[in-house]
N, C-alpha and C positions, 0 to 999 in steps of 0.2 A: 662163160669165161671165169667168173669168180670161182666155180667149184674146179676150174682146172689150175688156177693158181694156188689154192689150197693144197693141192697135190703134189705141187711141184717143188722141187729142192729138198725133198724127204729121203729119198731112196739112197741107201747107204753104198750099194754097188757104184752109182754114179759119182758119189764124193770120193769114193776109192779110186775110180778112173781119173778125177780130177787131180788128186793127191800124188797119184803113180806118175801122171803126166809133168806135173810141176817137178817133183823130184829127179825126172829124168831128164828134163830140160835143162836143170841146175847142175846135173852130176858132173860135168866136164869141169866145173870149178874144183871139185875135190879129187877126180880121179885123173889117172895119166892118160891122155889121148893124143892122137894126131888131129889134124885140123878135119879131115873126113870124119872120123869117130865123133869128134865135137860136133860137128853140123848135123850129123846123122841123130845124135841123140837129143840135140837141142830142137830139130824139125820134128822128129816122131814126139818128143815129149809135148810141145806145144800143140801139134794135132791132136794128141791124146787128152791133154787138157781142155782143148776146145771142144771135142766131142763130148766130154765130161759135162760141161756147161751145158752143151746142147740137150743132153739127156736129161739134167736136171730142170731146166726150163721148160721142157716138155716131155714129160714122163711116158705119155703114149706114144712116142717115136721109137718103133721097133728099129729102124734103120740106123739109129745112132749107136743102138747095140751091137749091130753088125759090123758097123765102123769099128767099134772097140776090137772086135775079134780080129778084124783084117789087120789093123793096126798092131795088136799085139803078136800076130804071126809074123808081119814085116819086120817088128824091132827085135823079135826072137833070131830070125835069119841074117839080120842085117851085120853082124860081125863078121860073118862069112861072106857075104855078098859085097859088103864095102871094105873088106880087108883089114879090120882091127881086131881079128880075135886073138893077136897077139898081146894087145893091151888088155890086161887081166881086169883092172877096173871097170875099164868102158864095156869091156864084153859082158862080164859078170852082171853089170847094171842093165845092159841091153837084154840079156837071158832072162833074168828074174823080173823086169818089168814087162817083158813080153808075155811071160807066163801068167803073171798076175793081171795084166790087161785083159788075156783071154778068159781068165777064171772069172773076174768081176763082169765082164760081156756075157759069158755063159749063164752066171747067175741073176743078171738081170733080165735077161730075156723072159722068162715066165711073167714077171711082173709086168714088163713093157706091153707083152700080148694082152695082159689081161686089163690094162688100162686102155689099151686100143681097142679092144673089143667092148670094153664098158662105155668109151666116148662113141663108137660107132653105132651101138645101139640106141643112143640118146637122139640120134638126127630122124 
């Protein structure tokens, strides 16, 4: 357990996911939105930040990185699905945060897989 604690809270990709999530959740404060867009950004931002914390706390969790990918894709398509693509600031926030979430999720997968294999070999 001590060895796992030393490895946690270090991966930059997970910190990036946390920051992207927090900024997405706070973005309705500074961009023009309607109620649907605001709630979409807040909910996806909070979920992304929470999975960032999950990944930071358990660096061997491969599932959390896949959740980043799924949330990134959902965030990217949300302006069209939730009909707020006409709100430029909210839509661009969603598109950029979605792409960044997918990129950091993809970048973290090799490290998470290596951590997972390393811990699996210790049992």
